[in-house]
C-alpha positions in Angstrom: 12.0 27.1 6.5 12.2 30.8 7.0 9.5 33.1 8.6 9.2 36.7 9.1 6.6 39.1 10.5 5.0 41.6 8.2 6.2 45.2 8.2 4.2 48.3 7.4 5.6 48.4 3.8 4.1 45.0 3.2 0.5 46.1 2.9 0.4 45.6 -0.8 1.8 42.1 -0.5 -0.6 41.2 2.3 -3.5 42.4 0.2 -2.2 40.3 -2.8 -2.2 37.2 -0.6 -5.8 38.1 0.7 -7.0 38.5 -3.0 -5.5 35.2 -4.0 -7.1 33.5 -0.9 -10.5 35.2 -1.8 -10.3 33.8 -5.4 -9.5 30.3 -4.1 -12.5 30.4 -1.7 -14.8 31.9 -4.4 -15.3 35.0 -2.3 -13.7 37.7 -4.4 -16.9 39.6 -4.5 -16.7 40.1 -0.7 -13.2 41.6 -0.7 -13.3 45.2 0.2 -10.0 45.6 2.0 -7.5 48.1 0.8 -3.8 48.7 1.6 -4.9 51.7 3.7 -7.3 49.6 5.7 -4.6 47.0 6.3 -2.1 49.6 7.4 -4.6 51.1 9.9 -5.8 47.8 11.4 -2.6 45.8 11.4 0.1 48.3 11.9 -1.4 51.5 13.4 -4.0 49.9 15.7 -2.1 46.6 15.9 -5.3 44.5 16.0 -3.8 41.7 13.9 -0.4 40.2 12.9 0.8 38.7 9.7 3.5 36.0 9.5 5.0 35.1 6.1 6.8 32.0 5.1 9.6 32.3 2.7 11.3 30.1 0.1 14.6 31.3 -1.2 13.8 34.7 0.3 10.4 35.2 -1.5 7.1 35.3 0.5 5.1 32.4 -0.7 2.6 32.0 2.0 1.1 33.9 4.8 -1.0 33.6 8.0 -3.0 36.5 9.4 -4.0 36.1 13.1 -4.9 37.9 16.2 -5.4 37.3 19.9 -8.8 36.3 21.3 -9.6 35.4 24.8 -11.0 32.2 26.5 -13.1 32.8 29.6 -13.0 29.2 30.4 -9.1 29.0 30.2 -8.7 32.4 31.6 -6.2 33.5 29.1 -5.6 34.5 25.5 -5.6 32.3 22.5 -4.6 32.9 18.9 -7.3 32.9 16.2 -5.9 32.2 12.7 -8.1 34.2 10.3 -6.4 33.2 7.2 -3.6 30.8 6.0 -2.7 30.6 2.4 0.3 29.2 0.5 0.7 30.0 -3.3 -0.5 27.0 -5.3 2.9 26.5 -7.0 4.5 26.1 -3.6 2.0 23.7 -2.1 3.0 20.1 -1.1 6.4 21.3 0.4 5.3 21.5 4.0 5.0 25.4 4.1 1.4 25.4 5.3 2.4 22.8 8.0 5.4 25.1 8.9 3.1 28.1 9.2 0.9 26.2 11.6 3.7 24.8 13.6 5.2 28.4 13.8 1.9 29.8 15.1 1.6 27.0 17.6 5.2 27.9 18.8 4.2 31.6 19.1 1.0 30.7 21.0 3.0 28.6 23.4 5.7 31.2 23.8 3.1 33.9 24.5 1.3 31.7 27.1 -1.7 31.3 25.0 -4.2 28.4 25.8 -5.2 27.5 22.3 -4.9 28.1 18.5 -8.1 27.9 16.5 -9.5 28.8 13.1 -12.5 28.2 10.9 -12.6 26.3 7.6 -15.2 26.2 4.9 -17.2 23.0 4.9 -16.5 22.3 1.2 -12.7 22.6 1.6 -11.9 18.9 1.9 -8.1 19.3 1.2 -7.8 21.8 4.0 -10.0 19.8 6.5 -7.9 16.7 5.8 -4.7 18.8 6.3 -5.9 20.3 9.6 -7.0 16.8 11.0 -3.6 15.4 10.1 -2.0 18.2 12.2 -4.0 17.1 15.2 -6.7 19.7 15.0 -10.3 18.8 16.2 -13.4 19.9 14.3 -15.8 21.8 16.7 -18.9 20.2 15.2 -21.1 21.3 18.1 -20.4 25.0 17.6 -21.9 27.1 14.9 -20.5 30.5 13.9 -22.7 33.4 13.8 -21.9 36.7 12.1 -23.5 40.1 11.8 -22.0 42.4 9.1 -22.9 45.4 6.8 -26.5 46.7 7.2 -27.4 44.2 9.7 -24.6 45.3 12.0 -25.5 48.9 11.6 -29.2 48.2 12.4 -28.3 46.3 15.4 -25.9 49.1 16.6 -28.7 51.6 16.1 -30.8 49.7 18.7 -28.4 50.7 21.5 -30.4 51.6 24.6 -33.6 50.0 23.1 -35.2 46.9 24.6 
């Protein structure tokens, strides 16, 4: 199994994978990312990284991740934002390979954990993650502020 980190010239390919994932998750209506945005945040600002898995030299899956920080562990972790393997390449161990490679990267970088979120309805992925030794964090709920709500909250700076 071959892996490679994305390069600046891969923004169109990264966006293709993100688009395919959005279709799979039935969230295409929420996709606003552009190649220019990916270039800025992944390569210029270096906020995230992308790892491709290749088969016969072709990129057939990707993982987009970034570092977070655990105050309890006192060190960084890796947060896996997206993992996607093209449907026609599934069942070959490529997703498992991506997770193993991310675990290796986390250990090599001294990270304390590797974590991600999964949609509740995505039973195939949940089963896959559990088979890899992952633990569901049932006692935790993810909260999110986006769009107009984020702007409204930001406008309250300095207010009680």
